[in-house]
DRENTORKOL-3810 file (N, C-alpha, C; in nm, 4 decimals):
REM DRENTORKOL-3810
@n.u->6.4926; n.v->7.9475; n.w->-8.0670; ca.u->6.4364; ca.v->8.0784; ca.w->-8.0924; c.u->6.4933; c.v->8.1772; c.w->-7.9901
@n.u->6.5135; n.v->8.2969; n.w->-8.0360; ca.u->6.5608; ca.v->8.4006; ca.w->-7.9447; c.u->6.4418; c.v->8.4678; c.w->-7.8764
@n.u->6.4707; n.v->8.5379; n.w->-7.7699; ca.u->6.3654; ca.v->8.6138; ca.w->-7.7024; c.u->6.3050; c.v->8.7159; c.w->-7.7976
@n.u->6.3876; n.v->8.7768; n.w->-7.8791; ca.u->6.3396; ca.v->8.8771; ca.w->-7.9751; c.u->6.2424; c.v->8.8147; c.w->-8.0749
@n.u->6.2731; n.v->8.6951; n.w->-8.1238; ca.u->6.1856; ca.v->8.6276; ca.w->-8.2201; c.u->6.0511; c.v->8.5921; c.w->-8.1572
@n.u->6.0540; n.v->8.5363; n.w->-8.0367; ca.u->5.9289; ca.v->8.5010; ca.w->-7.9693; c.u->5.8504; c.v->8.6271; c.w->-7.9346
@n.u->5.9185; n.v->8.7302; n.w->-7.8897; ca.u->5.8512; ca.v->8.8566; ca.w->-7.8579; c.u->5.7796; c.v->8.9109; c.w->-7.9813
@n.u->5.8419; n.v->8.9003; n.w->-8.0963; ca.u->5.7803; ca.v->8.9469; ca.w->-8.2210; c.u->5.6524; c.v->8.8685; c.w->-8.2498
@n.u->5.6567; n.v->8.7369; n.w->-8.2299; ca.u->5.5388; ca.v->8.6520; ca.w->-8.2507; c.u->5.4260; c.v->8.6948; c.w->-8.1570
@n.u->5.4611; n.v->8.7280; n.w->-8.0327; ca.u->5.3621; ca.v->8.7672; ca.w->-7.9331; c.u->5.3163; c.v->8.9119; c.w->-7.9475
@n.u->5.3895; n.v->8.9897; n.w->-8.0251; ca.u->5.3556; ca.v->9.1308; ca.w->-8.0403; c.u->5.3940; c.v->9.2132; c.w->-7.9196
@n.u->5.5060; n.v->9.1761; n.w->-7.8567; ca.u->5.5541; ca.v->9.2486; ca.w->-7.7403; c.u->5.7034; c.v->9.2755; c.w->-7.7577
@n.u->5.7640; n.v->9.3369; n.w->-7.6601; ca.u->5.9070; ca.v->9.3670; ca.w->-7.6681; c.u->5.9897; c.v->9.2509; c.w->-7.6127
@n.u->6.1144; n.v->9.2481; n.w->-7.6493; ca.u->6.2068; ca.v->9.1476; ca.w->-7.5961; c.u->6.2212; c.v->9.1652; c.w->-7.4460
@n.u->6.2217; n.v->9.2892; n.w->-7.4007; ca.u->6.2342; ca.v->9.3173; ca.w->-7.2578; c.u->6.1170; c.v->9.2586; c.w->-7.1802
@n.u->5.9961; n.v->9.2766; n.w->-7.2334; ca.u->5.8783; ca.v->9.2227; ca.w->-7.1652; c.u->5.8803; c.v->9.0712; c.w->-7.1682
@n.u->5.9186; n.v->9.0118; n.w->-7.2799; ca.u->5.9246; ca.v->8.8660; ca.w->-7.2869; c.u->6.0270; c.v->8.8119; c.w->-7.1864
@n.u->6.1393; n.v->8.8797; n.w->-7.1707; ca.u->6.2399; ca.v->8.8382; ca.w->-7.0729; c.u->6.1809; c.v->8.8439; c.w->-6.9317
@n.u->6.0961; n.v->8.9420; n.w->-6.9050; ca.u->6.0292; ca.v->8.9515; ca.w->-6.7739; c.u->5.9369; c.v->8.8322; c.w->-6.7518
@n.u->5.8697; n.v->8.7855; n.w->-6.8579; ca.u->5.7855; ca.v->8.6658; ca.w->-6.8457; c.u->5.8717; c.v->8.5455; c.w->-6.8085
@n.u->5.9842; n.v->8.5292; n.w->-6.8771; ca.u->6.0725; ca.v->8.4143; ca.w->-6.8515; c.u->6.1260; c.v->8.4148; c.w->-6.7087
@n.u->6.1592; n.v->8.5324; n.w->-6.6583; ca.u->6.2134; ca.v->8.5436; ca.w->-6.5222; c.u->6.1053; c.v->8.5341; c.w->-6.4154
@n.u->5.9805; n.v->8.5473; n.w->-6.4553; ca.u->5.8717; ca.v->8.5467; ca.w->-6.3584; c.u->5.8474; c.v->8.6836; c.w->-6.2964
@n.u->5.9094; n.v->8.7873; n.w->-6.3541; ca.u->5.8916; ca.v->8.9223; ca.w->-6.3025; c.u->5.7574; c.v->8.9812; c.w->-6.3441
@n.u->5.6993; n.v->8.9303; n.w->-6.4525; ca.u->5.5672; ca.v->8.9705; ca.w->-6.4998; c.u->5.4899; c.v->8.8452; c.w->-6.5365
@n.u->5.3586; n.v->8.8514; n.w->-6.5204; ca.u->5.2754; ca.v->8.7379; ca.w->-6.5581; c.u->5.2464; c.v->8.7406; c.w->-6.7072
@n.u->5.2484; n.v->8.6227; n.w->-6.7665; ca.u->5.2192; ca.v->8.6070; ca.w->-6.9084; c.u->5.0688; c.v->8.6244; c.w->-6.9304
@n.u->5.0284; n.v->8.7200; n.w->-7.0154; ca.u->4.8855; ca.v->8.7354; ca.w->-7.0431; c.u->4.8294; c.v->8.6098; c.w->-7.1123
@n.u->4.7022; n.v->8.5829; n.w->-7.0879; ca.u->4.6372; ca.v->8.4663; ca.w->-7.1478; c.u->4.6504; c.v->8.4693; c.w->-7.3000
@n.u->4.6347; n.v->8.5856; n.w->-7.3604; ca.u->4.6444; ca.v->8.5936; ca.w->-7.5070; c.u->4.7820; c.v->8.5489; c.w->-7.5556
@n.u->4.8861; n.v->8.5758; n.w->-7.4779; ca.u->5.0208; ca.v->8.5322; ca.w->-7.5150; c.u->5.0366; c.v->8.3821; c.w->-7.4933
@n.u->4.9762; n.v->8.3305; n.w->-7.3878; ca.u->4.9778; ca.v->8.1866; ca.w->-7.3649; c.u->4.9138; c.v->8.1145; c.w->-7.4828
@n.u->4.8008; n.v->8.1644; n.w->-7.5282; ca.u->4.7313; ca.v->8.1034; ca.w->-7.6422; c.u->4.8192; c.v->8.1077; c.w->-7.7667
@n.u->4.8828; n.v->8.2203; n.w->-7.7929; ca.u->4.9709; ca.v->8.2312; ca.w->-7.9096; c.u->5.0878; c.v->8.1335; c.w->-7.9010
@n.u->5.1470; n.v->8.1197; n.w->-7.7835; ca.u->5.2578; ca.v->8.0246; ca.w->-7.7664; c.u->5.2116; c.v->7.8814; c.w->-7.7893
@n.u->5.0947; n.v->7.8475; n.w->-7.7368; ca.u->5.0408; ca.v->7.7128; ca.w->-7.7566; c.u->5.0186; c.v->7.6845; c.w->-7.9042
@n.u->4.9612; n.v->7.7793; n.w->-7.9743; ca.u->4.9374; ca.v->7.7616; ca.w->-8.1178; c.u->5.0688; c.v->7.7525; c.w->-8.1946
@n.u->5.1634; n.v->7.8380; n.w->-8.1606; ca.u->5.2918; ca.v->7.8390; ca.w->-8.2318; c.u->5.3657; c.v->7.7062; c.w->-8.2143
@n.u->5.3745; n.v->7.6597; n.w->-8.0896; ca.u->5.4485; ca.v->7.5363; ca.w->-8.0618; c.u->5.3630; c.v->7.4098; c.w->-8.0755
@n.u->5.2312; n.v->7.4290; n.w->-8.0962; ca.u->5.1375; ca.v->7.3171; ca.w->-8.1115; c.u->5.1397; c.v->7.2236; c.w->-7.9901
@n.u->5.1267; n.v->7.2858; n.w->-7.8758; ca.u->5.1202; ca.v->7.2119; ca.w->-7.7491; c.u->5.0041; c.v->7.2678; c.w->-7.6677
@n.u->4.9668; n.v->7.1941; n.w->-7.5636; ca.u->4.8579; ca.v->7.2390; ca.w->-7.4771; c.u->4.9067; c.v->7.3456; c.w->-7.3793
@n.u->4.8112; n.v->7.4205; n.w->-7.3270; ca.u->4.8437; ca.v->7.5186; ca.w->-7.2228; c.u->4.8972; c.v->7.4472; c.w->-7.0987
@n.u->4.8440; n.v->7.3277; n.w->-7.0698; ca.u->4.8946; ca.v->7.2507; ca.w->-6.9556; c.u->5.0426; c.v->7.2216; c.w->-6.9717
@n.u->5.0853; n.v->7.1909; n.w->-7.0928; ca.u->5.2271; ca.v->7.1634; ca.w->-7.1165; c.u->5.3108; c.v->7.2894; c.w->-7.0951
@n.u->5.2671; n.v->7.4008; n.w->-7.1513; ca.u->5.3412; ca.v->7.5271; ca.w->-7.1359; c.u->5.3505; c.v->7.5648; c.w->-6.9886
@n.u->5.2445; n.v->7.5369; n.w->-6.9137; ca.u->5.2417; ca.v->7.5707; ca.w->-6.7717; c.u->5.3104; c.v->7.4660; c.w->-6.6842
@n.u->5.3589; n.v->7.3572; n.w->-6.7464; ca.u->5.4299; ca.v->7.2544; ca.w->-6.6720; c.u->5.3393; c.v->7.1580; c.w->-6.5993
@n.u->5.2146; n.v->7.1475; n.w->-6.6416; ca.u->5.1196; ca.v->7.0599; ca.w->-6.5732; c.u->5.1117; c.v->6.9207; c.w->-6.6329
@n.u->5.1502; n.v->6.9036; n.w->-6.7594; ca.u->5.1506; ca.v->6.7720; ca.w->-6.8213; c.u->5.2372; c.v->6.7727; c.w->-6.9456
@n.u->5.2793; n.v->6.6545; n.w->-6.9863; ca.u->5.3542; ca.v->6.6395; ca.w->-7.1110; c.u->5.2539; c.v->6.6400; c.w->-7.2261
@n.u->5.2928; n.v->6.6898; n.w->-7.3435; ca.u->5.1979; ca.v->6.7022; ca.w->-7.4538; c.u->5.1564; c.v->6.5667; c.w->-7.5119
@n.u->5.2282; n.v->6.4626; n.w->-7.4807; ca.u->5.2012; ca.v->6.3334; ca.w->-7.5431; c.u->5.1200; c.v->6.2388; c.w->-7.4541
@n.u->5.0837; n.v->6.2817; n.w->-7.3338; ca.u->5.0078; ca.v->6.1950; ca.w->-7.2451; c.u->4.8624; c.v->6.1853; c.w->-7.2907
@n.u->4.8081; n.v->6.0638; n.w->-7.2964; ca.u->4.6660; ca.v->6.0522; ca.w->-7.3322; c.u->4.5782; c.v->6.1067; c.w->-7.2205
@n.u->4.4639; n.v->6.1563; n.w->-7.2575; ca.u->4.3709; ca.v->6.2133; ca.w->-7.1584; c.u->4.2853; c.v->6.1063; c.w->-7.0980
END
């Protein structure tokens, strides 16, 4: 997926999404939730805290 495509899903600009990727801006919780739903993974996985396939 391109930054433009993901930005469209999040309802933001490509420029702002690029800032999230670089760490120049913090990702809003609402965008985190949308990414989790889109990719069907946990927030912990998106945040790098666990793999999506690990049992709890």
